[in-house]
Structures are given as C-alpha cells and as structure tokens.
LONU-751788 format. One record per residue: residue number from 1; residue in one letter; chain; x, y, z of N, C-alpha, C, CB in turn. Coordinates in steps of 0.02 Angstrom, whole numbers, plus 50000, padded with zeros to 5 digits. Glycine has a CB too. Layout:
<loba NUM a A <X Y Z> <X Y Z> <X Y Z> <X Y Z>>;
...
//
This chain:
<loba 1 m A <49808 47241 45621> <49803 47301 45579> <49787 47281 45509> <49868 47342 45580>>;
<loba 2 t A <49760 47328 45471> <49749 47318 45399> <49791 47369 45362> <49673 47326 45379>>;
<loba 3 i A <49817 47351 45306> <49859 47396 45267> <49823 47410 45200> <49930 47364 45255>>;
<loba 4 g A <49808 47474 45191> <49771 47495 45131> <49817 47525 45079> <49717 47544 45150>>;
<loba 5 a A <49786 47562 45035> <49825 47595 44980> <49875 47644 45011> <49776 47634 44929>>;
<loba 6 g A <49935 47644 44981> <49988 47687 45004> <50019 47665 45068> <49963 47754 45012>>;
<loba 7 g A <50002 47603 45090> <50033 47577 45152> <50004 47605 45215> <50105 47591 45152>>;
<loba 8 r A <49947 47638 45212> <49915 47666 45271> <49892 47610 45318> <49857 47711 45250>>;
<loba 9 i A <49906 47617 45383> <49890 47568 45433> <49829 47590 45470> <49949 47556 45481>>;
<loba 10 t A <49779 47543 45477> <49719 47556 45516> <49718 47508 45573> <49656 47551 45474>>;
<loba 11 r A <49708 47531 45635> <49705 47487 45693> <49638 47452 45697> <49718 47527 45757>>;
<loba 12 v A <49640 47392 45726> <49579 47353 45738> <49575 47334 45812> <49578 47290 45694>>;
<loba 13 t A <49601 47377 45855> <49603 47363 45927> <49533 47360 45955> <49645 47416 45963>>;
<loba 14 p A <49514 47305 45991> <49448 47304 46025> <49442 47362 46074> <49439 47237 46063>>;
<loba 15 d A <49381 47389 46079> <49368 47448 46121> <49378 47430 46195> <49296 47475 46108>>;
<loba 16 p A <49426 47465 46229> <49438 47451 46301> <49375 47460 46342> <49493 47497 46328>>;
<loba 17 i A <49329 47504 46320> <49270 47518 46360> <49228 47454 46370> <49228 47573 46327>>;
<loba 18 t A <49236 47407 46324> <49195 47345 46328> <49225 47294 46376> <49188 47312 46256>>;
<loba 19 a A <49277 47313 46413> <49306 47267 46462> <49253 47245 46511> <49365 47300 46499>>;
<loba 20 p A <49248 47180 46525> <49193 47154 46564> <49197 47167 46639> <49188 47083 46553>>;
<loba 21 d A <49254 47191 46664> <49261 47204 46735> <49311 47262 46745> <49284 47140 46773>>;
<loba 22 p A <49307 47295 46801> <49350 47354 46812> <49425 47338 46812> <49332 47386 46877>>;
<loba 23 t A <49445 47280 46839> <49515 47264 46839> <49542 47255 46770> <49527 47203 46877>>;
<loba 24 t A <49506 47218 46728> <49529 47210 46658> <49530 47279 46623> <49482 47159 46620>>;
<loba 25 g A <49480 47320 46638> <49480 47387 46609> <49544 47426 46628> <49418 47425 46633>>;
<loba 26 s A <49566 47418 46692> <49627 47452 46713> <49689 47424 46680> <49634 47447 46788>>;
<loba 27 v A <49691 47359 46670> <49746 47327 46633> <49750 47353 46564> <49739 47250 46631>>;
<loba 28 i A <49693 47357 46529> <49691 47382 46462> <49710 47456 46460> <49623 47371 46432>>;
<loba 29 s A <49687 47495 46508> <49704 47565 46509> <49779 47576 46514> <49668 47599 46566>>;
<loba 30 s A <49811 47535 46556> <49883 47541 46564> <49920 47528 46497> <49907 47493 46617>>;
<loba 31 g A <49895 47479 46460> <49925 47461 46395> <49985 47417 46401> <49943 47522 46358>>;
<loba 32 v A <50023 47422 46454> <50080 47380 46470> <50070 47349 46537> <50145 47419 46468>>;
<loba 33 v A <50081 47283 46543> <50082 47249 46605> <50156 47234 46621> <50037 47183 46603>>;
<loba 34 a A <50181 47262 46674> <50250 47249 46693> <50255 47184 46728> <50279 47304 46736>>;
<loba 35 v A <50293 47138 46701> <50301 47072 46731> <50364 47070 46774> <50304 47017 46675>>;
<loba 36 l A <50353 47071 46840> <50408 47073 46888> <50430 47001 46904> <50388 47112 46952>>;
<loba 37 r A <50492 46986 46882> <50520 46921 46895> <50595 46928 46916> <50512 46875 46832>>;
<loba 38 a A <50613 46899 46971> <50683 46902 46994> <50692 46847 47044> <50700 46972 47026>>;
<loba 39 p A <50753 46829 47063> <50763 46775 47112> <50725 46791 47176> <50839 46765 47128>>;
<loba 40 t A <50723 46854 47196> <50688 46874 47258> <50648 46936 47242> <50738 46888 47316>>;
<loba 41 a A <50591 46944 47277> <50547 47002 47267> <50568 47061 47309> <50476 46984 47284>>;
<loba 42 d A <50625 47060 47340> <50644 47115 47386> <50645 47183 47351> <50713 47102 47416>>;
<loba 43 g A <50663 47185 47287> <50668 47249 47253> <50605 47270 47217> <50723 47247 47204>>;
<loba 44 f A <50553 47233 47223> <50492 47246 47184> <50457 47312 47205> <50444 47188 47191>>;
<loba 45 s A <50459 47329 47268> <50426 47389 47289> <50453 47452 47254> <50431 47396 47362>>;
<loba 46 a A <50520 47459 47256> <50551 47517 47223> <50538 47515 47148> <50627 47519 47238>>;
<loba 47 v A <50543 47457 47118> <50530 47451 47045> <50458 47472 47029> <50542 47377 47020>>;
<loba 48 a A <50410 47447 47067> <50340 47461 47053> <50324 47535 47059> <50295 47420 47101>>;
<loba 49 h A <50353 47568 47107> <50341 47640 47116> <50367 47679 47054> <50375 47666 47181>>;
<loba 50 v A <50425 47660 47031> <50452 47691 46971> <50407 47680 46910> <50523 47664 46957>>;
<loba 51 l A <50384 47619 46903> <50342 47602 46846> <50275 47643 46847> <50327 47525 46846>>;
<loba 52 v A <50244 47645 46905> <50180 47680 46910> <50189 47753 46899> <50147 47667 46979>>;
<loba 53 s A <50244 47782 46923> <50257 47853 46913> <50267 47869 46839> <50319 47874 46952>>;
<loba 54 a A <50292 47820 46800> <50303 47830 46730> <50239 47816 46687> <50361 47786 46707>>;
<loba 55 g A <50187 47791 46720> <50125 47779 46683> <50108 47708 46671> <50126 47813 46621>>;
<loba 56 i A <50148 47661 46694> <50132 47590 46688> <50100 47568 46754> <50198 47546 46671>>;
<loba 57 t A <50034 47559 46752> <49996 47552 46812> <49968 47481 46822> <49940 47602 46812>>;
<loba 58 a A <49990 47433 46782> <49971 47363 46791> <50034 47322 46805> <49934 47336 46727>>;
<loba 59 i A <50037 47293 46865> <50097 47258 46889> <50082 47184 46900> <50123 47290 46956>>;
<loba 60 e A <50121 47141 46871> <50114 47068 46881> <50175 47042 46919> <50107 47031 46812>>;
<loba 61 v A <50163 47016 46977> <50217 46988 47019> <50216 46913 47008> <50207 47005 47097>>;
<loba 62 t A <50271 46886 46981> <50273 46815 46967> <50287 46774 47029> <50324 46801 46914>>;
<loba 63 l A <50253 46719 47036> <50260 46677 47094> <50325 46638 47097> <50204 46630 47096>>;
<loba 64 t A <50363 46639 47043> <50429 46608 47044> <50481 46650 47081> <50454 46594 46975>>;
<loba 65 s A <50462 46712 47099> <50506 46756 47137> <50497 46742 47211> <50492 46830 47122>>;
<loba 66 r A <50549 46730 47248> <50544 46718 47320> <50516 46779 47355> <50613 46700 47349>>;
<loba 67 g A <50466 46767 47396> <50431 46821 47431> <50377 46855 47390> <50481 46872 47451>>;
<loba 68 a A <50354 46822 47336> <50306 46854 47291> <50239 46872 47327> <50291 46807 47230>>;
<loba 69 l A <50215 46827 47368> <50151 46840 47401> <50155 46900 47448> <50129 46777 47440>>;
<loba 70 d A <50209 46905 47486> <50219 46962 47530> <50225 47026 47488> <50283 46952 47574>>;
<loba 71 a A <50258 47020 47431> <50265 47080 47387> <50199 47103 47360> <50312 47064 47329>>;
<loba 72 i A <50156 47056 47341> <50087 47075 47318> <50050 47111 47372> <50046 47012 47295>>;
<loba 73 a A <50052 47085 47433> <50017 47117 47489> <50046 47186 47501> <50022 47074 47555>>;
<loba 74 g A <50111 47193 47498> <50142 47257 47512> <50126 47308 47458> <50218 47250 47518>>;
<loba 75 l A <50126 47287 47395> <50113 47333 47340> <50040 47357 47341> <50128 47299 47273>>;
<loba 76 r A <49994 47312 47360> <49925 47332 47365> <49916 47388 47415> <49883 47272 47384>>;
<loba 77 r A <49956 47388 47469> <49952 47440 47519> <49987 47503 47499> <49981 47417 47583>>;
<loba 78 q A <50042 47497 47462> <50084 47554 47450> <50068 47595 47386> <50153 47531 47446>>;
<loba 79 l A <50043 47560 47335> <50032 47593 47271> <49965 47631 47271> <50034 47541 47215>>;
<loba 80 p A <49959 47683 47228> <49897 47719 47225> <49840 47677 47201> <49903 47777 47182>>;
<loba 81 e A <49779 47700 47213> <49720 47656 47199> <49712 47641 47123> <49656 47690 47225>>;
<loba 82 h A <49736 47684 47080> <49728 47671 47008> <49773 47617 46983> <49740 47734 46969>>;
<loba 83 a A <49823 47596 47022> <49867 47541 47003> <49835 47475 47020> <49934 47548 47037>>;
<loba 84 v A <49845 47425 46978> <49821 47357 46991> <49880 47310 46995> <49771 47333 46937>>;
<loba 85 v A <49877 47266 47045> <49930 47218 47058> <49902 47148 47053> <49963 47230 47127>>;
<loba 86 g A <49933 47106 47011> <49911 47038 47004> <49967 46988 47015> <49880 47028 46936>>;
<loba 87 a A <49950 46925 47011> <50000 46871 47019> <50010 46837 46952> <49977 46819 47071>>;
<loba 88 g A <50072 46822 46936> <50089 46787 46874> <50119 46719 46886> <50137 46827 46834>>;
<loba 89 t A <50125 46679 46834> <50149 46609 46836> <50107 46569 46886> <50224 46607 46856>>;
<loba 90 v A <50043 46579 46882> <49995 46539 46926> <49981 46474 46891> <49926 46579 46940>>;
<loba 91 l A <49996 46418 46924> <49990 46352 46893> <49944 46305 46930> <50057 46320 46888>>;
<loba 92 t A <49927 46321 46992> <49885 46276 47031> <49830 46315 47067> <49928 46238 47081>>;
<loba 93 a A <49778 46279 47087> <49725 46312 47126> <49749 46340 47191> <49670 46264 47140>>;
<loba 94 d A <49795 46302 47223> <49823 46327 47287> <49861 46393 47279> <49870 46275 47318>>;
<loba 95 q A <49898 46398 47223> <49933 46461 47209> <49883 46517 47195> <49980 46453 47151>>;
<loba 96 a A <49831 46502 47160> <49780 46551 47145> <49748 46577 47208> <49727 46521 47099>>;
<loba 97 k A <49728 46533 47252> <49696 46553 47315> <49744 46592 47359> <49671 46493 47353>>;
<loba 98 a A <49805 46572 47364> <49854 46607 47405> <49867 46678 47376> <49920 46567 47408>>;
<loba 99 s A <49866 46684 47311> <49880 46749 47279> <49821 46796 47294> <49890 46740 47201>>;
<loba 100 v A <49759 46771 47287> <49701 46813 47301> <49699 46831 47374> <49636 46778 47281>>;
<loba 101 d A <49716 46785 47417> <49717 46801 47489> <49770 46855 47505> <49733 46738 47531>>;
<loba 102 a A <49823 46857 47464> <49874 46908 47475> <49853 46976 47446> <49941 46885 47444>>;
<loba 103 g A <49800 46975 47405> <49775 47040 47378> <49782 47046 47303> <49811 47098 47411>>;
<loba 104 a A <49800 46992 47267> <49805 46997 47194> <49739 47015 47164> <49830 46933 47164>>;
<loba 105 a A <49738 47064 47118> <49677 47087 47085> <49663 47048 47023> <49681 47159 47068>>;
<loba 106 f A <49714 47012 46995> <49705 46969 46937> <49757 46913 46939> <49711 47010 46870>>;
<loba 107 l A <49744 46859 46904> <49790 46802 46900> <49809 46789 46828> <49758 46740 46931>>;
<loba 108 v A <49872 46775 46818> <49898 46761 46749> <49934 46695 46751> <49946 46818 46723>>;
<loba 109 s A <49922 46653 46699> <49956 46590 46695> <49990 46585 46626> <49906 46531 46707>>;
<loba 110 p A <50046 46547 46621> <50076 46536 46556> <50042 46483 46516> <50147 46518 46564>>;
<loba 111 v A <49992 46448 46546> <49959 46392 46512> <49883 46400 46518> <49981 46325 46543>>;
<loba 112 l A <49848 46359 46478> <49775 46359 46483> <49755 46299 46526> <49742 46355 46412>>;
<loba 113 d A <49728 46314 46586> <49704 46264 46631> <49633 46285 46650> <49752 46256 46695>>;
<loba 114 l A <49582 46255 46623> <49513 46277 46632> <49490 46269 46704> <49467 46237 46586>>;
<loba 115 e A <49525 46228 46743> <49507 46221 46814> <49524 46285 46854> <49544 46159 46844>>;
<loba 116 l A <49567 46326 46825> <49584 46389 46858> <49541 46447 46834> <49657 46405 46847>>;
<loba 117 a A <49500 46435 46785> <49461 46488 46754> <49397 46501 46796> <49442 46470 46680>>;
<loba 118 g A <49402 46543 46845> <49344 46560 46885> <49348 46527 46953> <49281 46541 46850>>;
<loba 119 g A <49307 46551 46999> <49304 46522 47065> <49348 46557 47116> <49324 46451 47061>>;
<loba 120 f A <49386 46607 47095> <49431 46640 47143> <49413 46714 47152> <49504 46634 47119>>;
<loba 121 g A <49362 46736 47117> <49336 46803 47127> <49375 46858 47095> <49333 46817 47198>>;
<loba 122 v A <49425 46844 47055> <49464 46895 47017> <49471 46870 46945> <49537 46909 47050>>;
<loba 123 p A <49485 46914 46899> <49494 46894 46828> <49555 46847 46822> <49504 46958 46781>>;
<loba 124 f A <49547 46795 46779> <49601 46749 46766> <49618 46754 46692> <49581 46677 46786>>;
<loba 125 y A <49683 46767 46677> <49706 46775 46609> <49751 46716 46590> <49743 46841 46602>>;
<loba 126 p A <49725 46666 46556> <49764 46606 46539> <49813 46617 46480> <49717 46549 46523>>;
<loba 127 g A <49865 46578 46481> <49913 46582 46427> <49894 46534 46371> <49984 46566 46452>>;
<loba 128 c A <49892 46560 46310> <49871 46521 46251> <49917 46537 46192> <49797 46536 46233>>;
<loba 129 l A <49919 46493 46145> <49956 46508 46083> <49915 46491 46020> <50023 46469 46082>>;
<loba 130 t A <49884 46433 46019> <49847 46412 45959> <49776 46440 45957> <49844 46336 45957>>;
<loba 131 p A <49745 46445 45898> <49676 46468 45895> <49629 46425 45937> <49653 46469 45823>>;
<loba 132 s A <49640 46358 45939> <49597 46315 45980> <49602 46332 46054> <49615 46242 45968>>;
<loba 133 e A <49663 46344 46079> <49671 46364 46149> <49639 46431 46163> <49745 46366 46168>>;
<loba 134 i A <49648 46478 46118> <49619 46544 46128> <49543 46541 46127> <49644 46592 46074>>;
<loba 135 f A <49515 46502 46083> <49442 46494 46080> <49415 46461 46143> <49422 46453 46019>>;
<loba 136 a A <49451 46410 46168> <49432 46377 46230> <49434 46424 46288> <49477 46318 46244>>;
<loba 137 a A <49485 46466 46290> <49491 46516 46345> <49433 46566 46343> <49558 46554 46341>>;
<loba 138 q A <49418 46588 46282> <49362 46636 46274> <49296 46605 46295> <49357 46660 46200>>;
<loba 139 r A <49285 46543 46277> <49223 46509 46295> <49217 46497 46371> <49217 46443 46256>>;
<loba 140 s A <49275 46493 46403> <49275 46481 46476> <49259 46545 46514> <49343 46453 46499>>;
<loba 141 g A <49259 46600 46478> <49242 46665 46510> <49303 46709 46526> <49203 46651 46574>>;
<loba 142 a A <49361 46689 46502> <49422 46727 46514> <49412 46798 46484> <49485 46691 46483>>;
<loba 143 p A <49418 46851 46524> <49407 46918 46496> <49465 46943 46454> <49395 46967 46552>>;
<loba 144 l A <49522 46909 46460> <49581 46928 46422> <49624 46865 46416> <49621 46987 46456>>;
<loba 145 v A <49656 46856 46360> <49698 46797 46347> <49770 46820 46338> <49673 46757 46284>>;
<loba 146 k A <49815 46789 46373> <49886 46800 46366> <49912 46760 46308> <49924 46782 46432>>;
<loba 147 l A <49935 46793 46255> <49966 46758 46199> <50038 46745 46216> <49961 46799 46134>>;
<loba 148 f A <50058 46681 46225> <50124 46664 46249> <50149 46601 46218> <50124 46657 46324>>;
<loba 149 p A <50212 46598 46196> <50260 46653 46194> <50250 46695 46129> <50333 46626 46197>>;
<loba 150 a A <50235 46758 46135> <50214 46799 46080> <50266 46808 46026> <50194 46864 46105>>;
<loba 151 a A <50330 46812 46046> <50381 46825 45997> <50388 46771 45946> <50445 46835 46030>>;
<loba 152 t A <50362 46713 45959> <50368 46658 45910> <50320 46667 45850> <50355 46589 45944>>;
<loba 153 v A <50270 46711 45858> <50222 46721 45804> <50222 46791 45774> <50153 46705 45829>>;
<loba 154 g A <50229 46843 45813> <50233 46911 45789> <50163 46945 45784> <50265 46911 45722>>;
<loba 155 p A <50162 47012 45778> <50099 47049 45778> <50049 47029 45725> <50113 47118 45771>>;
<loba 156 r A <50071 47007 45668> <50025 46988 45615> <49977 46933 45637> <50064 46964 45555>>;
<loba 157 y A <50000 46893 45685> <49959 46836 45709> <49894 46861 45739> <49998 46794 45762>>;
<loba 158 i A <49895 46919 45774> <49835 46945 45804> <49784 46965 45750> <49851 47005 45847>>;
<loba 159 k A <49807 46997 45698> <49762 47014 45643> <49729 46951 45615> <49799 47051 45588>>;
<loba 160 d A <49768 46898 45607> <49740 46837 45579> <49688 46806 45627> <49796 46786 45563>>;
<loba 161 l A <49703 46809 45692> <49657 46782 45742> <49592 46821 45744> <49689 46782 45809>>;
<loba 162 h A <49597 46888 45738> <49537 46928 45741> <49490 46921 45682> <49556 46999 45748>>;
<loba 163 g A <49513 46887 45630> <49466 46870 45576> <49409 46825 45600> <49504 46836 45520>>;
<loba 164 p A <49424 46765 45623> <49371 46720 45648> <49352 46734 45722> <49394 46648 45641>>;
<loba 165 l A <49395 46767 45760> <49383 46780 45832> <49389 46855 45845> <49433 46740 45877>>;
<loba 166 p A <49343 46894 45820> <49352 46969 45821> <49346 46998 45891> <49301 47002 45776>>;
<loba 167 d A <49314 46964 45938> <49301 46993 46003> <49351 46975 46058> <49234 46973 46026>>;
<loba 168 v A <49397 46929 46042> <49442 46907 46094> <49495 46962 46109> <49477 46841 46074>>;
<loba 169 r A <49505 46972 46175> <49554 47022 46197> <49619 46988 46210> <49530 47060 46260>>;
<loba 170 i A <49672 47009 46177> <49735 46975 46177> <49790 47018 46206> <49753 46952 46108>>;
<loba 171 m A <49828 46989 46252> <49886 47022 46282> <49949 46982 46266> <49876 47029 46360>>;
<loba 172 p A <49986 47000 46214> <50047 46964 46197> <50101 46973 46251> <50075 46987 46130>>;
<loba 173 t A <50135 46920 46266> <50187 46920 46318> <50240 46870 46299> <50158 46904 46388>>;
<loba 174 g A <50302 46886 46312> <50357 46839 46300> <50400 46858 46242> <50330 46770 46289>>;
<loba 175 g A <50461 46883 46256> <50508 46900 46203> <50493 46966 46168> <50510 46846 46152>>;
<loba 176 i A <50453 47010 46200> <50433 47075 46170> <50479 47129 46195> <50359 47093 46187>>;
<loba 177 d A <50507 47167 46150> <50550 47225 46169> <50506 47288 46174> <50608 47235 46117>>;
<loba 178 i A <50534 47339 46204> <50497 47402 46210> <50480 47431 46141> <50539 47454 46251>>;
<loba 179 g A <50527 47423 46094> <50516 47447 46027> <50462 47410 45988> <50577 47443 45989>>;
<loba 180 d A <50437 47354 46014> <50385 47316 45983> <50314 47334 46009> <50398 47243 45995>>;
<loba 181 v A <50310 47373 46061> <50247 47384 46095> <50196 47415 46047> <50257 47429 46157>>;
<loba 182 a A <50215 47468 46011> <50167 47501 45966> <50143 47454 45911> <50199 47563 45936>>;
<loba 183 a A <50187 47412 45884> <50167 47366 45831> <50115 47317 45855> <50227 47329 45802>>;
<loba 184 w A <50124 47291 45915> <50075 47244 45942> <50008 47277 45954> <50099 47212 46007>>;
<loba 185 l A <50009 47337 45983> <49946 47372 45997> <49909 47392 45934> <49959 47432 46039>>;
<loba 186 t A <49946 47415 45884> <49913 47435 45821> <49887 47375 45784> <49960 47474 45775>>;
<loba 187 a A <49916 47314 45798> <49893 47254 45767> <49830 47226 45800> <49947 47203 45768>>;
<loba 188 g A <49810 47253 45856> <49750 47231 45889> <49754 47208 45959> <49721 47180 45852>>;
<loba 189 a A <49815 47205 45988> <49823 47186 46058> <49791 47240 46103> <49898 47175 46077>>;
<loba 190 v A <49760 47220 46159> <49733 47269 46204> <49782 47291 46258> <49672 47241 46236>>;
<loba 191 a A <49835 47251 46266> <49889 47268 46313> <49948 47222 46295> <49866 47260 46390>>;
<loba 192 v A <50006 47239 46321> <50067 47200 46306> <50102 47186 46371> <50115 47237 46255>>;
<loba 193 g A <50122 47124 46383> <50161 47105 46441> <50236 47114 46427> <50146 47033 46462>>;
<loba 194 l A <50270 47152 46471> <50342 47164 46464> <50379 47140 46526> <50357 47240 46451>>;
<loba 195 g A <50430 47099 46517> <50468 47075 46572> <50539 47102 46570> <50468 46999 46573>>;
<loba 196 g A <50588 47059 46554> <50658 47078 46555> <50676 47141 46516> <50699 47023 46528>>;
<loba 197 p A <50653 47151 46455> <50671 47212 46419> <50650 47277 46454> <50641 47209 46353>>;
<loba 198 l A <50598 47273 46494> <50576 47330 46533> <50613 47335 46599> <50501 47326 46545>>;
<loba 199 l A <50616 47280 46636> <50646 47283 46704> <50723 47286 46702> <50623 47222 46745>>;
<loba 200 g A <50753 47253 46655> <50825 47249 46656> <50849 47215 46721> <50856 47318 46649>>;
<loba 201 d A <50897 47247 46755> <50919 47220 46819> <50897 47262 46877> <50994 47215 46821>>;
<loba 202 a A <50845 47304 46865> <50822 47352 46918> <50798 47317 46980> <50767 47396 46891>>;
<loba 203 a A <50767 47258 46972> <50740 47222 47031> <50796 47187 47071> <50689 47170 47008>>;
<loba 204 s A <50857 47187 47045> <50912 47154 47081> <50967 47205 47096> <50941 47095 47040>>;
<loba 205 g A <50949 47267 47105> <50997 47318 47126> <51022 47361 47068> <51055 47285 47159>>;
<loba 206 g A <50994 47353 47009> <51015 47393 46952> <50986 47465 46955> <50994 47359 46886>>;
<loba 207 s A <51000 47503 46904> <50983 47575 46904> <50907 47586 46897> <51021 47611 46847>>;
<loba 208 l A <50878 47620 46946> <50808 47640 46941> <50798 47698 46893> <50781 47659 47010>>;
<loba 209 t A <50852 47738 46884> <50847 47793 46836> <50840 47764 46765> <50910 47840 46841>>;
<loba 210 a A <50878 47712 46749> <50874 47680 46684> <50806 47647 46675> <50930 47629 46677>>;
<loba 211 l A <50780 47619 46730> <50714 47588 46728> <50662 47640 46714> <50698 47552 46794>>;
<loba 212 a A <50666 47698 46744> <50617 47752 46732> <50618 47772 46658> <50632 47816 46779>>;
<loba 213 d A <50677 47776 46628> <50682 47793 46557> <50649 47741 46514> <50754 47801 46538>>;
<loba 214 r A <50661 47676 46527> <50630 47624 46489> <50553 47625 46499> <50660 47556 46510>>;
<loba 215 a A <50532 47635 46558> <50460 47637 46572> <50426 47695 46537> <50446 47642 46648>>;
<loba 216 r A <50458 47752 46535> <50428 47809 46499> <50425 47794 46424> <50468 47874 46512>>;
<loba 217 r A <50475 47761 46396> <50474 47744 46325> <50417 47697 46312> <50540 47713 46302>>;
<loba 218 a A <50407 47647 46355> <50351 47600 46346> <50284 47634 46353> <50355 47544 46397>>;
<loba 219 a A <50276 47677 46402> <50213 47713 46409> <50201 47761 46349> <50214 47753 46475>>;
<loba 220 d A <50253 47792 46325> <50246 47835 46266> <50224 47795 46205> <50313 47871 46252>>;
<loba 221 a A <50250 47732 46200> <50230 47689 46143> <50156 47673 46144> <50271 47624 46143>>;
<loba 222 v A <50128 47664 46204> <50055 47654 46210> <50018 47714 46186> <50035 47639 46281>>;
<loba 223 v A <50037 47773 46207> <50003 47835 46185> <50009 47843 46111> <50032 47896 46220>>;
<loba 224 f A <50067 47829 46084> <50078 47836 46010> <50032 47788 45972> <50153 47822 45992>>;
<loba 225 a A <50028 47726 45995> <49989 47676 45959> <49914 47692 45962> <50003 47606 45990>>;
<loba 226 r A <49892 47724 46016> <49822 47738 46024> <49799 47806 46001> <49804 47729 46094>>;
<loba 227 s A <49847 47845 45976> <49831 47914 45955> <49804 47916 45885> <49891 47958 45959>>;
//
C-alpha cells in the first residue's frame, strides 16, 4: 500500500484477472487459502464444507497430515466445482506426483525447489522469503509465490518487494491471524494462507460452529480489503 496526505491508504494489489491459469485465478478469487493441518486428515471433510459454505473456496491439505492423499481425493469429489483443493508441504517429486494423482489442483511448498517447478501439470507455489528467492521463483514460471514465514516480515515487506518486482503475485502464509488478512491484502498480497488461527481445533473434534464464525470473519476481511 501507499500512504498519502492525511494517511489515506491506496492498494497496489495486482489484478486477479491477470492470473495465468484458472486454478490460480480461483485461489486469488477466494482471497484466503485455508491450510488444513492436523495429526490425521479424518476431520478435513467436515472442516472443508464449513469453510466453503462461508466463502473460503481454496483448500490446502498438508501432506504432514496422516491420510492427506485420501482426503484430497475425497474433497475433490465432495466439494462444489468452484472450490479448489491442493496439496501443501510438498517437498519431493514423489510427493508432487502422488498429490496430483490424488486430484490436487495445485501444489504448495514451504521452500524454493526449482526441480518441483513444473512437470506435474498443475500450478506450483514455492515458498520464498528473500527477494532473490522470490525473483528466482518468478523466473521459473511460478504463477504465485508463497511468502513464508510471513509474520517475520509483515505487510510492509510486500510494498517494498513490489517496487523492483511489481508483477509478482504473493501469498503470505505463516503466523497470520484473521485480523491481519485485510492489512496483507491492502498491502498488495493476492491471497493469504491461514492455518491454525482459522482452523483452531476444528479438524480434531473442535467446534464447527466456531470455525464457521472464524471463516466468515476471514471472508469478510477479503471483501473489506477489496472494496
């Protein structure tokens, strides 16, 4: 964002319409990517239905959750067509292939590994932190870059990055609270990854009603930031 006279804030968010593929366009449209992580993926179906009903239509199932691949396959069958389901914490080519075979529409990694950038037929969103990593990811063809861990730098970092790298699409993830969503989007993020602060304990038997309330607040923050 830029701050002008009187403290007025002007957004510099890249235009979602310029997304290079339909899946990335859907991720950007959602504004929030729900990062599903738990010891087991048994509760992910109920959680995902609540999230999509609240307006969060991009779901990332982390491979560190037991049964993640089965959960991806199940969610692809169960959720409406406008929802997109991807795999997170992808660290190897074998994991990438298995995720795509299970039906993942996108792949997310916490690190930048150029060997994973392409070749699997779905968008790959690498994790980066430094300008050099983000530039390398952009040059590799990554349609979106996961800024991780985002809480260590804050929203101002995106404004600074967009000076020399104005076209990079950035999705901050890691340590972000629901109350931070609007600040990140107005600073130039195209979407925000939310994990624990959004899910709480809902994936492990916690309240789905409380989850629905958190999800609505996150979705409302996207609307507010883009209005």
